N, C-alpha and C positions, 0 to 999 in steps of 0.2 A: 678251087678247085676248080677243073681241068673244064674246058671250051664241050668235048665229047662225055662228060658228066650233063656237067649243065642241060643238054640238045636234051638226056636224060628224061630231066625232070620239068621240057616247059611245058607240057600240057598238066600237069596236076592241075592249075590253074581254072580252066575249062573245063574241071572233071565238073560233072554236075552234086557230086557225094562231099564235096570239097568249097562251092561258093557261100560265103559270106561269113560267118560269125559259127557254119556250122563246125561239131565236132566231130574228128578224123581217125575213124584207130580203122586196123587192120591185121589178122594174121599174118606178121611173116614165114611164114611154115607153108601160106595158098597161095599167098600174089605171083600175081604174072612175069615173068622177067624176059624182060625183050633184050635183044643186040644193044652194047656201049662199048663200041672198039676202044682201044687202046691207038693211038697215033702211032702206028709203023715205027717212026724215028723214035719214038719213047723204048720202043722195049730192044733188051737187050740182049737178052737169050731167049730160047723157047719162041712157044705159038700160046701166048696167053691167050687166051677166050671171056671176055668181059662183059656182062650181061646187070643192067638195072631195073628195077621196079619201083616209082618213086610213091609216095603214101605221101605226104602234106607237104604245104606248102602256107607261110605266112602272109595275110593278106599282105602287104607292102612289097614284097615277094623279095626281103630281102634273105629269111632262112627259109628252110627248107629238110627233110626227111624223105631219106629214101632205105631200100635197102642193095645192095650190094654183090658180085661176087667172080670170083672170076678163077680161071685152073689154073697150073702149072707155068710158070715163067719170072723173068726177073727184067724188071723194065722200071725207067723212073716216069716217077709221075711230080707235076706239078700241084699244086697248092693257093689259085685266082680266091679265095674263102679261110675262111678257120673254118677248120672240120675238126670232129667229133665223133667217134668208129668205137662202135662196141662191138665184138669180133663174137661172131653167133657160131663160125662151124672154123674148122681147118687152122691153121696154121700159116702165118706169115712173118717172114722179116724182115725189118723194115729196118734203113741204114736213114740216119739222118745228116745235112749234111756239114756235119762236125767232125763225120766218120764212124758217130755213138749208132752203132746196130742194137736194136730189140728185139727184140722174138713175142713174135703176139697170139694169148692163144683164144680156145675160146670160152666167154669171161671176158675179158681181161679188154680193159676201153682205154684210150692215147688220143693226144688230141697232136692239130695239128694245123699251124700259123700258117695266114696269108701269107703270101707271098713267099713260099719255103720250097724243093725241090731235093724229097726223097726217093729214095734206091727201094724200090719193093721187090721180092724177091719171092713166091708161091712159092714152096714147095710144091703141094698137090691141090689143096685145092682153097680158096676162103670164102667165108663170107659173115660181112656184117653190115649191122644198121650206121649210116652216115647220117650226122646231126651238122649244118651247111650253116651259114652266116656269111653272107659278104661283106665284105668290110666297104665301108663308108669312106668318102671321098676325106680330106683331109678340113676340109675346107664346108664341111658338111658337121664332121666331128665339132668342129669349134662351137657351131651353129649352134648347134644340140647343147654342148656344154654352156652356153652361155645363155639359155635357157632357159637349167636346172638351176641354173647360178641366180639366174633373174625370177625363178621362181618361190627358190628358198629363201630371198629378201624377202620379196611376195609372203611368204606366211612366220616369216619376225615380225613384217610388218601389220601384220593383216591378220595374221592367223591363217590355219589351219580350215581353208574357205571349200565347201563341199560340194559338189554338183546333187543339185535337187535329185529328189529321185534313185537318189546311187548311196550307199551301206558305206 
């Protein structure tokens, strides 16, 4: 996820209706969009105008969901985290780092891995729901993997312990 996109999501945790363990829902047709400018040096052609509306953010801050739209233009986009998208309206041609091109239309989904640059060519307009996940540093992933392994060993030795009061 780019810094610009992340900035558009920064205030999600402070929105009262999304605090704690509340269930968050929204009608993507009626969300309030705000500017999410594409970095000028990423733009290849045209004058694309991007907007975003944060929808939800996980408690740990590593996952978020937003609606994003953009007018015609061609630009580079860097994915600082994993992102899965669902195209709501319009079309976009995306070009992968290896040169593979895909045309995404309303109803299509796509996955963009963290650390990759893609080229986006929005022909007229595109609107998507983005499901973003920040990638944890390798030392944290190692600790989580070790913890899962230890948990598995504990379950084999002591059975599947249940937390009182939970099913």
